[in-house]
C-alpha positions, 0 to 999 in steps of 0.5 A: 323425658323418658330416661329409656330414651335419653341416650336416643335422644342425644344420638339423634340430636347428633345427627343435627350436628353434622351441619356444625362441620361447616360452621367455621368455613371463613377460617383459613391456615392451620384453624381452617376446615379444609387444612384440618380435614386434610391433616385428619385424613393424613394423620398417621395412625396407629393401633393405639388411635381410635378409628376415623369413624369413632373420632367423628362420632365423638366430634358429633357427640360433643357438639350435640351435647354442647359439652363445655369441659370434657375429659379424655382418658388415653391420648396416644398421639392425639387423633381422638384429641384433635377431632374432639377439639374441634367440637369444644372449639365450636361449643366454646369448651375445653378438653383435658386429655390424659396419658402416662406415656410422655412420648404420646403426650409429646406428640399430642401437644404437637399435633394439636399445635399443628391444627391450632388447638393448644388453647382449647385441649390440654394434654396432661401426662401422668397416671390418670388415677392420680391426675383425674383428681386434679381436674376440676368440675364440672365435666360433661363429656367424657372418653375413656380408651386407656387400661381397660381393667381401669375403666370403672376406676376412672369413672368413679374418680370422675363420677362426683364431678359429672354433671347431670346430662354428661355423656360418658364414652368408653372404647373397645367394649366388645373386644375387651368386655372381659377386662372391664366387666365392672365398668359395663356391669355399672353403667348398664344396670345403675339407675344413674345411666342410659347405655347403648352399645354402638358400632360406628366404625368396623374397622377394629370390629370393636365398639363403643359404650355411650353412657347418659348420666340421668342425674 
């Protein structure tokens, strides 16, 4: 595949994954699609949570990449983890979500349990710069939404564990571009990545950088 089209291919396949939204239609209770949709629609989000549009994009990306081992840096109260967790459940994979705030981790665990995803997503408490090294590779999906000036540090800790074809998503790359300049310069100019910046939601007037690891 021509490396210039790598990210476009991932996004193109993502559209096909919308069919996966009905894949678990036979389930009921807290693992059923109707219950989970209602839970997500009624989720009490704060400014720290990702937007519904971005969360759905993350879910589709996980499924389209058929990701098996994912890491989220910055749990907040688990809105993103719930959405990505649904995708990892479908791929037979697992997500580790990390946050420094014990209250955020507690809320994330509670929310994951409410929708039956506690065995699919592991919430890890602590400084991500210290907990990331404890997560074993290979890793094929990453979502970064934590301390903006540390994005590049997070990536460098994860990079040796990233598999070829891994997808790395960074949030708030428009509003906080200056704070993460080293990160953006790296993923946009490194021959090891194809990167595109998208807006899947206008709620925060911001965007996400989606990077495809070529090798």
